[in-house]
N, C-alpha and C positions, 0 to 999 in steps of 0.2 A: 293481658295486663296492658298492651300498649294503648287503650282506651282510657286509663285512669287519670284522674285529674290532677292538676298542678299540686293541689293541697295534699294529694295522697303521695306523691313521689317526696314530699319533705318529711321523712320518718327520722325520729332520733333512736339512739340506742336503747333508750328504756321502752319503747314503743313497738319494738321488733317483733316480740312475742304477740301481742295483740294484733298487730296488722298482719302476722302470717295466718290469721283465722279465715280471712277472707281468700286468699288464694288457696288455702287448704279445702274450703268449701267447693271453690270452682273445681279442683282436682277432684274431689269425691263425687260432684254431681256430673261430671264428664264433659265440663266446659273446656278444660285444658287436656289435651291428649298427652299421656306419657308412654303408654304401652303400644309398640308397633306390630311387633309380631309376638312368638310365643316366648322366645328367650330375647328380644331385641326392645330397646327402651330409649326414649329420647327425653331431653331436658326442654321443656316449653319456655323456659326464661333465658334461654342460651340460642337463639335461632340464628344469629350472627356469627356464631363460632364455627370454626373449620370442621370439628368433629360434631357429628349430630347423632350418631347410634352409640348406645352403650350396653353393656351387660349389666344384669341387676345389681351386682356389687361394685361395678364401675361407677353406675349412676348414683349408688347410694354412698360412695365414697366421695363423688363430686359434689354432691348437694351437701353433705356434711360438712366437707372441708370450706365450701364458699359460706356457708351459715356461720362457721367459726373462724371466718376470715380475720385479717387484720382491720383495724380501725380505720384505715383509710377507704377501706371498701364503702360501697354504696349501701346505706341501712336499707333500703328497699329490696336490693338484691339479695342481702342477708335474710330478710324476712321472707323472700320467695322461695328460696332454697330451703329454708328451715320449713316451711309448709311441705315442700316436695320431700325432705327427709323424713318427715312424720307420715306422710300419706304411704311412702315405699313400705316403712315399718308396719305400719297399722293395716293397710288394704292390700298390698303386694307382696307381703311375706312369703306367702305360699309359693310364688314364682321365684324365689331365691334358690340356687344351687346347693345342694346338702354339701357339707366339707367333705373333703376327701383325703384320707390318711393311707400314706404308702406302707401297709404293714405286710410283715411274711405272712403267707397264706398257709394255713394248717388243715388238718381235717377237723370234723365237728368236736369229737372228744378232746383232741390236741387244743383246740382254740378255747374250750369251756376251762381245760385246765390250766391254760396260760393265763386266762383272765382271773381264775382263782386263786393261783400261786401267789406266794410272797417271795420277792425277790429282793437280794441285797442291791440298794440303789446309794449311788451310781453303778451301773452295769458292771459286773465283776465275774471274772472265771477262776476255776481252780484246776492248776494242772500238777499231777503227782508224777515225779520221776524217782523209782527205787535206786538206792546206790548199789551198784555190783562190784564187784571185786576189783576190777581194774578201771573204774571211775574215777575222775578227778573231782573230788569233792567240791575244792574251791572254784573250780569251773563251773558246777552246778549251781552253786549259790551266788554266781555272777549273775547280776542282773541285765547287765548289758547283752549277755550271752542269750538269755530268754528274750529279751526285746528284739534282738535280730532275728530268732529263730521263730517268734510269733508275729513277725510282721506283717505276713499276709491277712492278719485279722485287725489290723491297725490299732494296737492299744495304745492308749495315752502313756502308761508307766506299768511297771512290774515289778513285784515285791516277791523276794524269795525268804522262805521260811523252813527252818531243818525241823523235820518231825522224828524226834528221837525215839518213840515207840516202834515206828515203822522203818526206821534207819532210811528215810526217804527225804528228798527236797519237794517243799509245797512252792508252787509258783502262782502268785494271785496276779492276772493281769486286770488291769482297770480301762474301761472304756467310757466313752462320753455319755452324757446322761439323757441324750436324745434316742430317738427311733434308729439312728445309724448305730450306736453303741448297742442296742438290743439285737439288731440284725447280725452284728459282728460276734457277739458272744454265742448267739443260737448257732451261727455257722461253725464256731469251735466246737459246741457241743455234739452238733451233728456229726462233724469228720471224727471225733473219737468215737461216737457210738457206732458209726459204721465200722471202725475197726474192732469193734467189741471191747473197747477200753473206756467204757462211761463209768458213771458213777455207781451202779450196780455191779458191774465188774470189778471195780477196786474194793467192793464191801466185799465179795465173796472171794477174791484173791485166790483163784482157781489156776492150776497148771504153773506155768513158767511166769507168775506174774511179775516177777522181779525185772525180767527182761523187755517190760514194756511201760509205756508212758500213758497215763490216764487223764483225761480231762473233762469238765462239765460245768454247768452254768451256778453260779453260787446262789443258793435259795435259802429259805428259811430255816430248814433244818442244818443247814451248815452254819448258819448265823448263831443258833440255839444249842448247837452242842459243845463240848469242851472240847479243849486244846487250844495250841499255839495260833491256828488258822481261825478259829472262832473269835478269840481275842482280836486278831489284826481287823476281822470284817467288822465287829462291832465298834472298833475305833475309828476305821474310815467311813463306814457307810451305816445305813439304817435298813430296816424292813419296809418295802412298800407292796402294795398289789399292783397288778399290771393296769388294773382299770384306773386307779388314782393317777398313776404315772399318765396313762393314755389322755384322762382328762386335764390334768395339768399342763401337758403339752398342746392338747388342744387350745386351752386358754390361753397359752402363750402365743400360740399361731394365731389366735382370733385378735389379740392385742397387738401383736406385730402386724397382723394384716390391716387392723383398723389404723394403727399408727401409720403404715405404709400408704393405706388409702387416702389419710388427711394430708401426708407429705406428697402424695401424686395429685392431689386435687389442688393443694397450695401450688405445687410446682404448674401444673397446668394453668393455673389462674395467673400466676406470675409469667407464664409464659405467653399467654394471650395478651397480657398488659405489655410486656416487652414487644409482642408482635406488632401489636397495635401502634405502640410508638414507634417501633422500627418502621412500619408503613406509613405513619405520619412524616418522618425522618426522610424517608425515601421520596415520598411526593414531594416535601419541602426542598429536598436536595435537587430534584429533577427541575422543580421551577426555578430555583436559583442557577442551575447549569443553562437552562433555557434562557433566562434572563440574562447570565452571563455570556453565552453566545450570541444573543441579540446585540447586547452592548459591545461585543468584540466586532461583530460585523458593521455596527453603525461607525465605532471608532475607525476601523480600516477605510471604510468609504469616505469618512470626513477627512482622515488623514491624508487619502489619495486626493481628494477634492483640494485641500489646502496644498498640497505638494503641487498640483497642476497650477491653480491660482499662483503660486509663489513663483514657478517657473515662468508663467506667462508674465507676471511682473518683472521679474528679473530680465526677461527677453526684452521686453518694452523698454525698461530704463536703460538698458545698454543700447538699443536702438537709438533712444533719444540721446543719450549722451555722445554716441558716435556723430549722430546729425549736429549737435551742438558744437563737438570738436570741430566737424567741417566748417560750420559757419564761422566759428571763432578763428579759424585757420585763413578763410577767406577774408573776413574782415581785418584780420592783422596783415595779409598781403594788399589788401585795399589801401589799407593805412600806410603801408610801406611805399606803396606806388605813389599814393598822393604826396608823401613826404618827400619821395625822390621829385616829382613832379614841382612842387613847391621849390625844392633846392634850385632845380633847374631853371625855373621861373626867375628866381633870383639871381642866379648867374648869367641868365642870358643878357647880352648887350646888344646895341646896335649894329656892331661889327658881326657878331654871328647871325644876325637877320639878313645883313647884305650876304654873307657867306651862303645861307640857306637859299637864298633867291638865286645866287650863282649856280648852285647845285641842282637847283630845280631847273633853270634852263638847260643844264648838262643833260640832266634827266630826260627832259623833254626831247633833246636831240637824240638821246640814245633811244627813246622810245620809238621815234620816227624811223631810225635805221633797223629797230627790231621788228617792226612791222612789215618793213621791205623783205627783211630776212624771212620772216614767217610767211609771206607769201611766195617768196622764191622754195622755202621748204615745203610748201604745199605742193607746187608744181613737181618738184623732185619726188615727192612721195607718191604723187600719181604715177610718175615714169617708173618708180620702183615697183608698185603694184601692177603696171602693165607688165613689166618684164617677169614678175612672179607668176602671173597668170599665164603667161605664154610658157613659161619653164614648165609649169604644171600641165600645161595641155600636151607639150611635147613628150612630157615623161609619161602621160596616159597613154598617148598613141604608139610609144615605144613599149609599153606593158601589154598592150592588145596585139602588138606584132609578136612579142615574145609568146603570148598565150597560143597566136594562130600557128606559129613556128611549131610550138609543143604538139597542137593538134595534128599538124602536118606529120610530124615526127611519128606519132602514134599509129596514123594511118598507113604511114610507109612500112611501119615494123608489120602491122596487120596484114598488109598486101603481101609482104615477104613471106609472111606465115602462109597464106593462103597459096602462093605460088609453090611453095616447098611441098606442101599438101598435094596439090596438083600434079607436081611431078612426081611424088611417091605414087599417086595413084595410077599416072600413066605408065609407070615400070610394072605396076602390078597387071596392067591390062596388056601388056606387051609380053608377059610372062603367059597369060592366058589366050594370046593370038592364036596359037596353033589348033585351039579347038574349033576354029571356023565357026564362031558364033555371030551371027549378024548383029545381033543386039550388042555384043561387047564392041565391035569394030564402031558402031554408031557412037556409043559411049565414049570411046577414045577420041573420035573426031570430035565430038563435042566439047571434051574435056580440053582438047589442044585450042580448040577456040578460044575457050575461057582464059586459058594460060596465056596465050598471046594478048588478049584483052587486058589482064592483069599486069603484064609485063609493061604494056603502053602506058596503062595508069601509073605505075610506079614510075616510069621515065619522066611523065608529067609532073608528078609529085616532087621529084628531085628538081627539075627545073624551077618549080615555084618555091622550092626550099632555098634554092640558091640565090633567087631573086630577092626572097625574103631576108636572108642572110645579109645581103648587100644593103637593103633599105635600112636594117638594123644598125649595121654600122654607120651609116650615114646619119641616123637618129641620135645615135651615142655621140657622134662627132658634134652634130648641132647643139644636142643638151649641154655638153663639155664647153662649147663656145658661147652659150646663153649664160652658163654659170659663171664664167670667166668674166664676161660683159657685167654680171649683176655685181659680181665682188669688184670689179674696177668701178662702177657707179657708185657703188655705196662708200668705196674709199674716198671718192672724190667729194662726196657729200658730206662726211663727218669732218668738218671744219669747227673752228672756233666760234662760228657766229650760227652754226646749225643748232636746232632744238634737241637732237638725239645725242644724249649723254648716258654715261654709267654714274650711276648714285647710290649711295649706302642706303639700306632700309633702316629708317627709323630718325633719319636726320631731318631737321626742319627747315624748309627753303622760307628765308624770311623776306623776300621780295615782294611777293604777293600781299602779305600782310603790310608792308610799308605801304604799297600802292592804294590798297583799299583804305587804308587809314589817313591817308592824303586826300583821298576823294571824298570822305565823308567829315572830317574834321579840318580845322585851320590853324596853321602856326605850330606852336608850341604841343599843343594838346593832341595834334595827330602823332607826334615822337612818343608821347607819354602813353596814348594806347596802344601804339605799335608796340612798345616795350612790354605792357602788360599782356596782350594777346600773345605775343610769342613765349613768355613766360608758361602762360596757362596751356598752350598748346603742347610746348616742348614737356610739360609734367603729365599731360595725357598720354603722350607718345611713349613715355616711359613705363606706363600702368600696362602690365601685362593683360589684365582683364578687361580692358577696354577694347570694343569690337567696333569696326567701321560698318555702319548701316549706310546703304546705297539705296534710294528710291527713284523709280524711273518714272516720269511724269509723260503722259501724251500731249500732243500739241493741243 
């Protein structure tokens, strides 16, 4: 049916029966396959459904349910499933499973008797309990007592009747109208028959019948006889054959099964629709979640980029602000300096100019004297350097002598140890002299010679050591004299006119600035530039972050 035209897909409710003829013909001709195996079928119109294989009854219920579906269902689907339902009933009815009833199994004679017997319906039993001398009549007539006693047969209710002619209590338990009730009343009858307390035993009343309780299933003869039991049975029940009851139960079961099948088909249809909508919603939700994740990622990236741009802009603005502040500060200082310069220019008089010229002459004289002092200072520095080098040389000589003395001392100690060792060996040889060994005497002679040689070497080392000690004392005396002379020379050089001074770190010497400004500028402008430079360099020296960079250039 997937190849049908567009006009065929538009079917109205009134055309469903007519349109179903075409798919029915296709099913009958074998163009559409329904039967898969012996007891397995499939729906050719629901290929996309999750469930593909059905039993005969399940597929029939599915087709019937879809054909009778709600008005919102596609009319084409209704027509297709109506044709499938018709095909199953007409062509494949022989493949349906026969209905199964769970009935109590009897022998052949018994089953024929059960079918032909007339029973009181709803199913009822009769229990007779004769009254004995010591029995409590009121207890035996209590329905609750018998309902509890017969509880194993699951009766719905119990009716007690006094039978005057037999002085007995008749109990009539009523059971459910279905096959469960028939099973219960049959079990009751069998239990009493096994005890030989059935209906026949009650009719004969042989032996000690008053000491027994009798029971059986209520049938047509109980219903048609005379007495209070028959009156009650005719009041609450009616006579029906087992076959009629079975047919009615089967019809009810068939109706219930059909109804349940329709409900299951409708539920399956609703479930499939809900499942389809659920899948659509899941796909849509997944798509929305992916879009949301992409938007979140884009938003995070854009936010991060904007933050970085903002940070760079803020940093740039702060740098520009700082630069502008510095420029403004420098401009303010320049303006202050120019204002002071103007004030000074206005205040200067001819007398001040003369004073400046006199001071200039004095400065020239001072500069000439300073030049002479610097020459003398240079010569003094040369002498000091000579003394320092001489002191260093003598100190190195003294250190060399000390090292030589240490080496001589080590050699002396080594010789003393060797002498002691030779003396010990000689003593050992003297003890072995009695052996008259010629080799021993030769060794002793040789060792005596070595001992005399080592003693002479030791004497030479002691003489050398004494000479070196004398030279060391003389060198120390010379070093002390040179040190005293150097200290005396430096003390004489440190006067008011020398350039060697002690100066605090961070203080600015203003004289070089004044001298440089006077060389480059003239008159009042030199003093103004001198003041500006001093102020600027004093602020620079106070800055802890400022570092002095020294560049050395070759000739």
